[in-house]
C-alpha positions as CSV (number, residue, x, y, z in Angstrom):
1,M,0.0,0.0,0.0
2,L,1.6,3.3,-1.1
3,F,-0.2,5.7,1.2
4,P,0.5,3.9,4.5
5,R,4.2,3.6,3.7
6,V,4.5,7.3,2.8
7,F,2.9,8.4,6.1
8,T,4.6,6.1,8.4
9,G,6.0,9.0,10.4
10,T,2.7,9.8,12.1
11,D,1.8,8.3,15.4
12,D,-1.9,9.5,15.4
13,P,-4.0,6.3,15.3
14,E,-7.0,8.1,13.7
15,I,-4.8,9.3,10.9
16,K,-3.3,5.9,10.4
17,G,-6.8,4.3,10.3
18,F,-8.0,6.9,7.8
19,I,-4.9,6.2,5.6
20,L,-5.4,2.5,5.8
21,E,-9.0,2.9,4.7
22,I,-7.9,4.9,1.7
23,G,-5.5,2.2,0.8
24,R,-8.2,-0.4,0.9
25,C,-10.3,1.7,-1.5
26,V,-7.7,1.8,-4.2
27,V,-9.1,0.1,-7.3
28,P,-7.6,-3.4,-7.6
29,T,-5.4,-3.9,-10.7
30,T,-7.8,-6.7,-11.8
31,V,-10.5,-4.1,-12.3
32,I,-8.2,-2.0,-14.5
33,G,-7.3,-5.1,-16.6
34,D,-11.0,-6.1,-16.9
35,I,-12.0,-2.7,-18.1
36,A,-9.3,-2.8,-20.8
37,L,-10.3,-6.3,-21.9
38,V,-14.0,-5.5,-22.1
39,I,-13.5,-2.3,-24.1
40,V,-11.2,-4.0,-26.6
41,V,-13.5,-7.1,-27.1
42,S,-16.5,-4.8,-27.3
43,L,-14.8,-2.6,-29.9
44,L,-13.8,-5.7,-32.0
45,L,-17.3,-7.4,-31.9
46,S,-19.1,-4.1,-32.5
47,S,-17.0,-3.5,-35.6
48,L,-17.7,-7.1,-36.8
49,A,-21.4,-6.6,-36.2
50,R,-21.4,-3.5,-38.4
51,R,-19.5,-5.3,-41.1
52,C,-22.3,-7.9,-41.1
53,G,-25.0,-5.3,-41.5
54,Q,-26.0,-5.4,-37.8
55,P,-26.1,-2.5,-35.3
56,A,-23.2,-2.2,-32.9
57,V,-25.3,-3.2,-29.9
58,I,-25.3,-6.8,-31.3
59,G,-21.6,-7.0,-30.9
60,Q,-21.8,-5.4,-27.4
61,I,-24.3,-7.9,-26.2
62,L,-22.2,-10.7,-27.6
63,T,-19.2,-9.4,-25.7
64,G,-21.1,-10.1,-22.5
65,V,-22.1,-13.6,-23.8
66,L,-18.6,-14.4,-24.9
67,L,-16.8,-13.4,-21.7
68,G,-19.5,-14.6,-19.4
69,P,-20.4,-18.1,-18.1
70,S,-22.3,-18.9,-21.3
71,L,-19.1,-19.4,-23.5
72,L,-15.8,-18.5,-21.8
73,G,-17.0,-19.9,-18.5
74,R,-17.6,-23.3,-20.1
75,L,-13.9,-23.7,-21.1
76,P,-11.5,-25.5,-18.9
77,G,-9.8,-23.5,-16.2
78,H,-12.8,-21.4,-15.0
79,L,-11.6,-18.5,-17.1
80,T,-14.6,-16.3,-16.4
81,A,-14.2,-16.7,-12.7
82,R,-10.5,-15.9,-13.0
83,L,-11.0,-12.8,-15.1
84,F,-14.0,-11.5,-13.2
85,P,-13.7,-12.6,-9.6
86,H,-16.4,-11.6,-7.1
87,S,-14.1,-9.0,-5.6
88,V,-14.2,-6.8,-8.8
89,L,-17.9,-7.1,-9.5
90,P,-19.0,-4.2,-7.2
91,S,-16.5,-1.9,-8.9
92,L,-17.6,-2.9,-12.4
93,T,-21.2,-2.7,-11.5
94,S,-20.9,0.8,-10.0
95,L,-19.1,2.1,-13.1
96,A,-21.6,0.4,-15.4
97,Q,-24.4,2.0,-13.4
98,V,-22.9,5.5,-14.0
99,G,-22.7,4.7,-17.7
100,V,-26.3,3.6,-17.9
101,V,-27.5,6.8,-16.0
102,I,-25.6,8.9,-18.5
103,F,-27.1,7.0,-21.4
104,M,-30.6,7.4,-20.0
105,F,-30.0,11.1,-19.6
106,M,-29.1,11.3,-23.3
107,V,-32.3,9.5,-24.2
108,G,-34.4,12.0,-22.3
109,Y,-32.3,15.0,-23.4
110,E,-32.6,14.1,-27.1
111,L,-36.3,13.2,-27.2
112,N,-38.0,15.5,-29.8
113,F,-41.7,15.7,-29.1
114,G,-42.0,18.3,-31.8
115,A,-41.5,15.5,-34.4
116,I,-45.1,14.4,-33.6
117,R,-46.5,17.6,-35.0
118,G,-47.2,17.5,-38.8
119,R,-47.5,13.7,-38.9
120,G,-51.2,13.6,-38.7
121,R,-52.7,10.6,-36.9
122,A,-50.0,8.2,-38.0
123,V,-47.6,8.7,-35.1
124,P,-50.1,8.4,-32.2
125,A,-51.9,5.5,-33.9
126,V,-48.7,3.6,-34.5
127,A,-47.3,4.3,-31.0
128,A,-50.6,3.2,-29.3
129,S,-51.0,0.0,-31.2
130,A,-47.3,-1.1,-31.2
131,L,-47.0,-0.5,-27.5
132,G,-50.5,-1.5,-26.3
133,V,-50.9,-4.8,-28.2
134,P,-47.6,-6.4,-27.3
135,M,-48.0,-5.2,-23.7
136,G,-51.4,-6.8,-23.6
137,L,-50.1,-10.0,-25.1
138,G,-47.3,-10.1,-22.5
139,I,-49.8,-9.7,-19.7
140,A,-52.0,-12.4,-21.2
141,C,-49.0,-14.7,-21.5
142,V,-48.4,-14.5,-17.8
143,L,-52.0,-15.1,-16.9
144,L,-52.7,-17.9,-19.4
145,Y,-49.3,-19.6,-19.4
146,H,-48.6,-19.5,-15.7
147,S,-47.3,-23.1,-15.8
148,G,-44.6,-22.1,-18.3
149,F,-43.2,-19.5,-16.0
150,A,-43.5,-21.8,-12.9
151,A,-41.6,-24.5,-14.8
152,I,-38.4,-22.3,-14.9
153,G,-38.7,-21.3,-11.3
154,E,-40.6,-18.1,-11.8
155,P,-43.7,-18.4,-9.6
156,H,-44.5,-14.7,-9.4
157,D,-48.0,-13.8,-10.4
158,G,-48.4,-10.4,-8.7
159,H,-49.4,-7.2,-10.4
160,S,-45.8,-5.9,-10.6
161,F,-44.5,-9.0,-12.3
162,V,-47.5,-9.0,-14.8
163,L,-46.8,-5.3,-15.7
164,F,-43.1,-6.0,-16.0
165,M,-43.7,-8.8,-18.5
166,G,-45.9,-6.5,-20.5
167,V,-43.2,-3.9,-20.6
168,A,-40.5,-6.5,-21.4
169,V,-42.1,-7.6,-24.6
170,S,-43.3,-4.1,-25.8
171,I,-40.2,-1.9,-25.5
172,T,-38.7,-0.4,-28.7
173,A,-35.1,0.7,-28.5
174,L,-35.2,4.3,-29.8
175,P,-31.3,4.7,-30.0
176,V,-30.7,1.6,-32.1
177,L,-33.8,2.4,-34.2
178,A,-32.4,5.9,-34.9
179,S,-29.0,4.4,-35.8
180,I,-30.6,2.0,-38.3
181,V,-32.6,4.8,-39.8
182,R,-29.4,6.8,-40.4
183,E,-27.4,3.9,-41.7
184,R,-30.2,2.7,-44.1
185,G,-30.7,6.2,-45.6
186,L,-34.2,6.6,-44.1
187,A,-33.6,9.8,-42.2
188,G,-36.0,12.4,-43.5
189,T,-38.4,9.9,-45.0
190,T,-41.9,9.3,-43.9
191,A,-41.2,5.8,-42.6
192,G,-38.1,7.0,-40.7
193,A,-39.8,10.0,-39.2
194,V,-43.0,8.1,-38.1
195,A,-41.1,5.2,-36.6
196,T,-38.7,7.4,-34.7
197,A,-41.4,9.7,-33.3
198,A,-43.6,6.7,-32.4
199,A,-40.6,5.0,-30.7
200,G,-40.0,8.2,-28.6
201,I,-43.6,8.2,-27.3
202,M,-43.4,4.4,-26.6
203,D,-40.2,4.8,-24.7
204,V,-41.6,7.3,-22.3
205,L,-44.9,5.4,-21.8
206,A,-43.0,2.1,-21.3
207,W,-40.8,3.6,-18.6
208,L,-43.8,5.1,-16.8
209,V,-45.4,1.6,-16.7
210,L,-42.2,0.1,-15.5
211,A,-41.9,2.7,-12.7
212,A,-45.5,1.9,-11.7
213,A,-44.6,-1.8,-11.6
214,L,-41.7,-1.1,-9.3
215,I,-43.7,1.2,-7.0
216,G,-46.4,-1.5,-6.8
217,S,-43.8,-4.1,-5.9
218,G,-43.1,-2.5,-2.6
219,H,-39.3,-3.0,-2.8
220,S,-38.5,0.3,-1.1
221,D,-36.7,-0.2,2.3
222,H,-37.9,3.2,3.5
223,F,-41.4,4.0,2.3
224,S,-44.7,2.2,1.8
225,W,-45.9,2.3,-1.8
226,P,-48.5,5.1,-1.3
227,V,-45.8,7.3,0.3
228,M,-43.4,6.3,-2.4
229,L,-45.9,7.2,-5.1
230,L,-46.5,10.6,-3.6
231,L,-42.8,11.4,-3.2
232,T,-42.0,10.2,-6.7
233,G,-44.8,12.4,-8.1
234,A,-43.5,15.4,-6.1
235,F,-40.0,14.9,-7.3
236,V,-41.1,14.7,-11.0
237,A,-43.1,17.9,-10.6
238,V,-40.1,19.7,-9.0
239,M,-37.8,18.5,-11.8
240,L,-40.0,19.6,-14.7
241,I,-41.7,22.6,-13.2
242,A,-38.9,24.2,-11.1
243,V,-35.6,22.7,-12.0
244,R,-36.0,22.9,-15.8
245,P,-36.6,26.7,-16.1
246,A,-33.9,27.2,-13.4
247,L,-31.5,25.3,-15.6
248,T,-32.4,27.3,-18.7
249,W,-31.8,30.5,-16.9
250,W,-28.5,29.3,-15.3
251,T,-26.9,27.9,-18.4
252,S,-27.7,31.1,-20.3
253,R,-25.5,33.1,-18.0
254,S,-21.9,33.9,-18.7
255,Q,-19.8,30.9,-19.6
256,S,-18.1,30.3,-16.3
257,L,-17.2,26.9,-14.8
258,L,-20.4,26.9,-12.8
259,S,-22.5,27.3,-15.9
260,D,-20.7,24.6,-17.9
261,P,-23.6,22.5,-19.4
262,M,-21.5,19.3,-19.3
263,L,-20.7,19.5,-15.6
264,I,-24.3,20.5,-14.8
265,A,-25.6,17.6,-16.8
266,F,-23.4,15.1,-15.0
267,A,-24.2,16.5,-11.6
268,L,-27.9,16.6,-12.4
269,A,-28.1,13.1,-13.8
270,L,-26.2,11.5,-10.9
271,A,-28.1,13.5,-8.3
272,S,-31.5,12.7,-9.8
273,A,-30.4,9.0,-10.1
274,W,-29.5,9.0,-6.4
275,V,-33.0,10.5,-5.5
276,T,-34.9,7.9,-7.5
277,A,-32.8,5.1,-6.0
278,T,-33.5,6.4,-2.5
279,L,-37.2,6.5,-3.2
280,G,-37.1,2.8,-4.1
281,L,-36.9,3.1,-7.9
282,Q,-33.8,2.4,-10.0
283,P,-31.2,5.0,-10.8
284,V,-32.0,4.8,-14.5
285,F,-35.3,6.6,-13.9
286,G,-33.4,9.5,-12.4
287,G,-31.1,9.7,-15.4
288,L,-34.1,9.8,-17.8
289,L,-35.9,12.4,-15.8
290,A,-32.8,14.6,-15.6
291,G,-32.5,14.5,-19.4
292,L,-36.1,15.6,-19.8
293,A,-35.6,18.4,-17.3
294,M,-32.5,19.7,-19.1
295,R,-33.9,19.2,-22.6
296,A,-33.7,22.4,-24.6
297,R,-37.0,24.3,-25.0
298,N,-36.5,24.7,-28.7
299,G,-36.0,21.0,-29.1
300,V,-32.4,21.3,-30.4
301,P,-29.9,19.6,-28.1
302,D,-26.5,21.2,-27.4
303,A,-24.2,19.4,-29.8
304,D,-21.1,19.9,-27.6
305,L,-23.0,18.5,-24.6
306,V,-24.2,15.5,-26.5
307,S,-20.7,14.8,-27.8
308,A,-19.2,14.9,-24.3
309,L,-21.9,12.6,-22.9
310,E,-21.5,10.2,-25.8
311,K,-17.7,9.9,-25.0
312,A,-18.4,9.1,-21.4
313,A,-21.1,6.6,-22.2
314,K,-19.0,4.8,-24.8
315,L,-16.3,4.4,-22.2
316,L,-18.5,3.0,-19.5
317,L,-21.4,1.2,-21.3
318,P,-19.2,-1.8,-22.3
319,L,-19.0,-2.6,-18.6
320,F,-22.8,-2.8,-18.5
321,F,-22.8,-5.5,-21.1
322,I,-20.2,-7.6,-19.3
323,V,-22.2,-7.2,-16.0
324,T,-25.2,-8.4,-17.9
325,G,-23.3,-11.2,-19.5
326,L,-22.1,-12.5,-16.1
327,S,-25.8,-12.9,-15.2
328,L,-26.5,-15.0,-18.3
329,N,-26.2,-18.7,-18.8
330,I,-27.5,-19.7,-22.2
331,G,-27.1,-23.3,-21.2
332,D,-30.1,-22.9,-18.9
333,V,-32.4,-22.3,-21.9
334,H,-33.6,-25.8,-22.6
335,G,-36.7,-27.8,-22.1
336,D,-39.5,-25.6,-20.6
337,A,-37.3,-22.5,-20.9
338,L,-36.8,-23.1,-24.6
339,I,-40.6,-23.4,-25.1
340,L,-41.2,-20.2,-23.1
341,F,-38.5,-18.5,-25.2
342,A,-40.3,-19.4,-28.4
343,V,-43.6,-18.1,-27.0
344,I,-42.1,-14.8,-25.9
345,V,-40.3,-14.2,-29.2
346,L,-43.6,-14.9,-31.0
347,I,-45.5,-12.5,-28.8
348,A,-42.8,-9.8,-29.0
349,S,-42.5,-10.0,-32.8
350,V,-46.1,-10.5,-33.8
351,G,-47.2,-7.9,-31.3
352,K,-45.0,-5.3,-32.9
353,L,-45.1,-6.2,-36.6
354,G,-48.8,-6.8,-37.0
355,P,-50.1,-3.7,-35.1
356,G,-47.4,-1.4,-36.4
357,Y,-48.2,-2.4,-40.0
358,A,-52.0,-2.2,-39.5
359,A,-51.9,1.2,-37.8
360,S,-49.7,2.6,-40.5
361,R,-52.0,1.3,-43.3
362,L,-55.1,2.7,-41.5
363,S,-53.3,6.1,-41.3
364,G,-53.0,6.2,-45.1
365,L,-49.4,5.1,-45.6
366,P,-48.5,2.7,-48.5
367,P,-47.7,-1.0,-47.8
368,R,-43.9,-0.7,-48.1
369,Q,-43.6,2.2,-45.8
370,S,-46.0,0.5,-43.3
371,A,-43.9,-2.6,-43.4
372,T,-40.7,-0.5,-42.8
373,I,-42.2,1.2,-39.8
374,A,-43.4,-2.1,-38.3
375,T,-40.0,-3.7,-38.8
376,L,-38.1,-0.7,-37.2
377,L,-40.4,-0.8,-34.2
378,N,-39.5,-4.4,-33.5
379,T,-35.9,-3.3,-32.8
380,R,-34.6,-3.8,-29.3
381,G,-31.2,-3.0,-27.9
382,L,-29.6,-1.4,-24.8
383,T,-33.0,0.1,-23.7
384,E,-34.4,-3.3,-23.4
385,L,-31.4,-4.7,-21.6
386,I,-31.6,-1.8,-19.1
387,A,-35.2,-2.6,-18.4
388,L,-34.5,-6.3,-17.9
389,N,-31.6,-5.5,-15.5
390,V,-34.0,-3.3,-13.6
391,G,-36.4,-6.3,-13.2
392,L,-33.5,-8.6,-12.2
393,Q,-32.1,-6.2,-9.6
394,S,-35.5,-5.5,-8.2
395,G,-36.3,-9.2,-7.7
396,L,-39.2,-9.2,-10.2
397,I,-37.6,-11.9,-12.3
398,N,-35.0,-14.6,-11.8
399,Q,-31.8,-15.2,-13.7
400,R,-33.3,-17.9,-15.9
401,L,-36.2,-15.7,-17.2
402,F,-33.7,-12.9,-17.5
403,T,-31.6,-15.0,-19.9
404,V,-34.7,-15.9,-21.9
405,L,-35.7,-12.2,-22.2
406,V,-32.1,-11.1,-23.2
407,L,-32.0,-13.7,-25.9
408,M,-35.4,-12.5,-27.1
409,A,-34.0,-9.0,-27.3
410,L,-30.9,-10.2,-29.2
411,L,-33.0,-12.2,-31.7
412,T,-35.6,-9.5,-32.5
413,T,-32.8,-7.0,-33.0
414,L,-31.0,-9.4,-35.3
415,M,-34.2,-9.7,-37.4
416,T,-34.4,-6.0,-38.3
417,G,-31.6,-5.8,-40.8
418,P,-32.6,-8.9,-42.9
419,L,-36.3,-7.9,-42.9
420,L,-35.4,-4.4,-44.1
421,S,-33.3,-5.9,-46.9
422,V,-36.3,-8.0,-48.0
423,I,-38.7,-5.0,-47.8
424,R,-36.3,-2.7,-49.6
425,P,-37.8,0.5,-48.2
426,T,-38.3,3.5,-50.4
427,R,-36.2,6.6,-49.6
428,A,-38.7,9.2,-50.8
429,P,-38.5,12.4,-48.7
430,L,-41.3,13.6,-46.6
431,P,-43.9,15.7,-48.4
432,A,-43.5,19.4,-47.8
433,E,-47.0,19.9,-46.5
434,T,-46.4,17.5,-43.6
435,G,-43.8,19.7,-42.0
436,A,-41.0,17.6,-43.3
437,G,-37.9,17.5,-41.3
438,T,-35.4,15.0,-39.9
439,P,-36.8,12.5,-37.5
440,A,-36.5,12.8,-33.7
441,P,-32.9,11.9,-33.3
442,T,-30.3,14.6,-33.7
443,G,-27.4,14.4,-36.1
444,S,-25.2,13.1,-33.4
445,K,-23.1,9.9,-33.9
446,R,-24.2,8.2,-30.7
447,Q,-23.6,4.5,-30.5
448,D,-26.7,2.5,-31.3
449,G,-27.6,1.2,-27.9
């Protein structure tokens, strides 16, 4: 230990004790090596995924699978346990949590509700159907196929679990959808704009339902659920009614260190995450709420702020995928779990593709554009994995069901590219009379989580 050796001259026992505690808090060298390994493997697999026509998030998910017990852990020598011993997991988890909070802040900050205007009835119709139908199917699956969940050791049948399953099969990953829209040349087209705007609405509603599920589960150690609901509502009101205009005023002042938007964003996101975690919700909700509170009134995000947050997220998010991968064991998906996996994939896919296509057609869009919208809405990525981790950490689901749902997210995201290649979507620009513009995401190069 460096610090105790440097200060050996002191005889004060309190100072010695304090210095020893500092020494114990030094990050183990194993953590440093693990971070380097995860970043390198994630970078390589993400690049490979892009070369195969898939979003980068596929490579990032596979990083967790490769380094976790599903693959590396099955080789002789217990390599996963050697590379990621239990002693380093708290450090990796904490860093991953910070990365997820920053990512959720960006999701809230970059949401563009103005994209809904000028789209007629298509956006609300598509959002309502592509969220409501799969959510209803997920809830029905729990109620009607209770034996399938019980067979994999998931006996929960409470309201919170039912709501969580509804959310788990109905989420659309807005960031990965936006990335696919850009890469496929669909930005500025009717299909790209409608799908992106609808996904933004669906994200907000899905997180609200998930928050309701957590509040109803009564997992808070400090408050009963009525008090938790009241305090959560009060905090949301304070953030959106008081904090948001205060931030607008403060950041418009002279450019001093205390008005630096990047520092304010980091502090606000982490502080808000701490509050929601204290209330019994997960920190991700605080990150999302902070992004909504700091979102620009004109709907145009600060490009410098987004760039800084992206760099921080890109550094930390690979750790989230390895923490997720360490909770996965694909070998557990057999027998009853495999049957449940097939049922959930069917519900998640049909529940998105069918309603998304039907709502688009009923809104007057041609068949190919409607098929494109439906396919894009079936995309899942980091947003889905964050929600699944929330359920796992909150005790709403066990690790076996968690593995089934992660594999569902991976498969449905893999489907998007090939389906779009079959559809061959048109790239006709939006009509001028619809208020054409770019879809909800900004021109940032954020990784497609």
